[in-house]
FIPA-509461 format. One record per residue (C-alpha): residue in three letters; x, y, z. Coordinates in Angstrom, 1 decimal. Example, Ala and Ser with C-alpha at 12.3 -4.5 7.8 and 13.67 -1.06 7.14 Angstrom:
<atoms>
 mitor      X      Y      Z
   ALA   12.3   -4.5    7.8
   SER   13.7   -1.1    7.1
</atoms>
This chain:
<atoms>
 mitor      X      Y      Z
   MET   96.0  195.2  136.9
   GLN   94.5  192.1  138.3
   GLY   91.2  192.4  140.1
   GLY   91.3  196.2  139.9
   ARG   94.4  196.4  142.1
   PRO   97.9  197.3  140.9
   LEU  100.5  194.5  140.8
   VAL  103.7  195.0  142.7
   ASP  106.9  193.4  141.4
   VAL  108.9  192.0  144.4
   VAL  112.6  192.1  143.8
   HIS  115.1  190.3  146.1
   LEU  118.3  192.2  146.1
   GLY  120.2  190.2  148.8
   ARG  122.8  192.0  150.9
   VAL  123.7  195.4  149.4
   SER  125.4  198.5  150.7
   TYR  123.1  201.4  151.7
   GLN  124.5  203.4  148.8
   GLU  123.8  200.6  146.3
   GLY  120.3  200.4  147.7
   LEU  119.8  204.1  147.0
   ARG  121.2  203.7  143.5
   LEU  118.9  200.7  142.8
   GLN  115.9  202.7  144.0
   GLN  116.7  205.4  141.6
   VAL  117.0  202.9  138.8
   TYR  113.5  201.7  139.5
   VAL  112.1  205.2  139.9
   ASN  113.6  206.0  136.4
   GLN  112.0  202.8  135.0
   HIS  108.6  203.9  136.4
   LYS  108.7  207.2  134.6
   SER  107.7  205.5  131.4
   GLY  104.5  204.3  132.9
   PRO  102.8  203.2  136.1
   ALA  104.7  200.4  137.7
   HIS  105.2  199.3  141.2
   SER  108.1  197.5  142.8
   LEU  109.1  196.3  146.3
   LEU  112.8  196.0  146.7
   LEU  113.8  193.6  149.5
   CYS  117.3  193.6  150.9
   GLU  119.5  193.7  154.0
   HIS  122.5  196.0  154.5
   PRO  125.9  195.6  156.1
   PRO  125.9  197.6  159.4
   VAL  124.8  201.2  158.7
   TYR  123.3  204.1  160.6
   THR  121.2  206.6  158.8
   THR  120.3  210.0  160.2
   GLY  117.3  212.0  159.3
   ILE  116.6  215.7  158.9
   ARG  116.3  217.3  162.3
   HIS  116.6  220.7  163.8
   LYS  120.4  220.4  164.1
   PRO  122.9  217.9  162.7
   TYR  124.4  215.2  165.0
   PRO  127.8  216.2  166.3
   ALA  130.6  214.6  164.3
   SER  132.1  213.1  167.5
   LEU  128.9  211.0  168.0
   LEU  128.9  209.9  164.3
   ASP  132.6  208.9  164.6
   GLN  131.7  206.6  167.6
   LEU  129.3  204.7  165.3
   VAL  131.9  204.4  162.6
   LEU  134.3  202.8  165.2
   LEU  131.7  200.0  165.6
   GLY  132.4  199.1  162.0
   ALA  129.3  200.7  160.6
   ASP  128.8  203.2  157.8
   VAL  126.9  206.4  158.6
   HIS  124.8  208.3  156.1
   ARG  122.8  211.5  156.3
   THR  119.4  211.2  154.6
   ASN  116.6  213.4  153.4
   ARG  113.9  211.6  155.4
   GLY  112.4  212.7  158.6
   GLY  113.2  211.1  161.9
   LEU  116.4  210.8  164.0
   ILE  118.7  207.8  163.6
   THR  118.0  204.3  162.3
   PHE  120.2  201.2  162.3
   HIS  120.2  198.7  159.4
   GLY  122.2  195.5  159.5
   PRO  122.6  191.9  158.6
   GLY  119.6  189.8  159.4
   GLN  117.3  192.8  159.2
   LEU  114.7  193.0  156.4
   VAL  114.7  196.3  154.6
   CYS  111.9  197.0  152.1
   TYR  112.0  199.8  149.6
   PRO  108.6  200.3  148.0
   VAL  108.8  202.2  144.8
   LEU  105.2  203.0  144.0
   ASN  103.2  205.3  141.9
   LEU  100.5  206.2  144.4
   SER   98.1  207.4  141.8
   GLY   97.4  203.7  141.3
   PHE   96.3  203.5  144.9
   LYS   95.2  206.7  146.7
   LYS   97.1  210.0  146.9
   SER   97.1  210.5  150.6
   VAL  100.4  210.0  152.3
   ARG   98.7  209.3  155.6
   TRP   96.6  206.6  154.0
   TYR   99.8  205.1  152.5
   VAL  101.7  205.0  155.8
   GLY   98.6  203.6  157.5
   GLN   98.4  200.8  154.9
   LEU  102.1  200.0  155.4
   GLU  101.5  199.8  159.2
   LYS   98.5  197.5  158.8
   THR  100.5  195.2  156.4
   ILE  103.3  194.9  158.9
   ILE  100.9  194.2  161.8
   SER   99.3  191.5  159.6
   VAL  102.7  189.9  158.9
   CYS  103.7  190.0  162.6
   SER  100.4  188.3  163.4
   GLN  101.2  185.4  161.0
   PHE  104.3  184.8  163.1
   GLY  102.4  185.0  166.4
   VAL  103.7  188.4  167.3
   GLN  101.1  190.9  168.6
   ALA  102.0  194.2  167.1
   SER  100.2  197.6  167.1
   THR  100.5  201.2  166.1
   SER  101.0  204.2  168.4
   PRO  100.8  207.9  168.0
   HIS  104.3  207.6  166.5
   THR  104.8  206.3  163.0
   GLY  105.9  202.7  162.8
   VAL  104.8  199.4  164.3
   TRP  105.4  198.4  167.9
   VAL  105.4  195.3  170.1
   GLY  104.8  196.7  173.5
   ASP  107.3  199.6  174.0
   ASN  109.7  198.2  171.3
   LYS  109.6  199.4  167.7
   ILE  109.6  196.4  165.5
   CYS  109.2  198.3  162.2
   ALA  110.3  201.8  161.3
   ILE  108.6  203.5  158.4
   GLU  110.7  206.2  156.7
   ASP  109.4  207.9  153.6
   SER  110.6  210.2  151.0
   CYS  107.8  211.9  149.0
   LEU  108.6  212.2  145.3
   ILE  106.5  212.2  142.2
   ARG  107.1  208.5  142.3
   ARG  107.0  207.3  145.9
   ILE  110.1  205.9  147.5
   GLY  110.0  204.8  151.1
   HIS  111.4  202.1  153.2
   LEU  110.4  199.8  156.0
   CYS  112.8  198.0  158.2
   SER  112.1  195.3  160.8
   ASN  114.3  195.2  163.9
   MET  113.5  191.6  164.7
   ALA  117.0  190.4  164.1
   ALA  119.1  193.5  164.7
   PRO  122.2  192.7  166.8
   SER  122.0  194.4  170.2
   ASP  125.6  195.6  170.2
   HIS  124.7  198.0  167.4
   LEU  121.3  199.0  168.8
   GLY  122.8  199.9  172.2
   TRP  124.5  202.9  170.5
   ILE  121.2  204.4  169.5
   LYS  120.3  204.7  173.2
   LEU  123.7  206.4  173.9
   PHE  123.1  208.7  170.9
   THR  119.6  209.7  172.1
   LEU  120.7  210.4  175.6
   LYS  123.6  212.7  174.4
   GLN  121.2  214.6  172.1
   ASP  118.6  215.4  174.8
</atoms>
């Protein structure tokens, strides 16, 4: 530790598939079991939609429409509905032992939101939080925060600043058909 704060190792993965990103997260979680360590894995993914846990699964016909766009589709164990990840979009996977920080998940998510707002500000983008998790610019979500609570924390952040609109349009279609 330097200055009483845990150091976080930043790892640039480049473009990796969603499945490879999951595998690498597990590699880092396993490394952290031998002692407190903290990593931030940075990457981008080829086009992929991830669906979260919800009261009922998405119909296969809607998931098939997403595959026709040339994207992979993966069901996940996180909360939330559907998220797009793709080229040009920064995805960050923090692999942290929260005992080195604080143990409150709400505190952790709040710190992630504050960090993203600070980064946006450095680029002249006025961002804020809302009652919903994530970071927003007006009515547009610029950063999703999806988290999986384990003994060692794994979560991820994604910024939608560069997501191609042809892929994001399907999310609106998906949402309308689910309501």
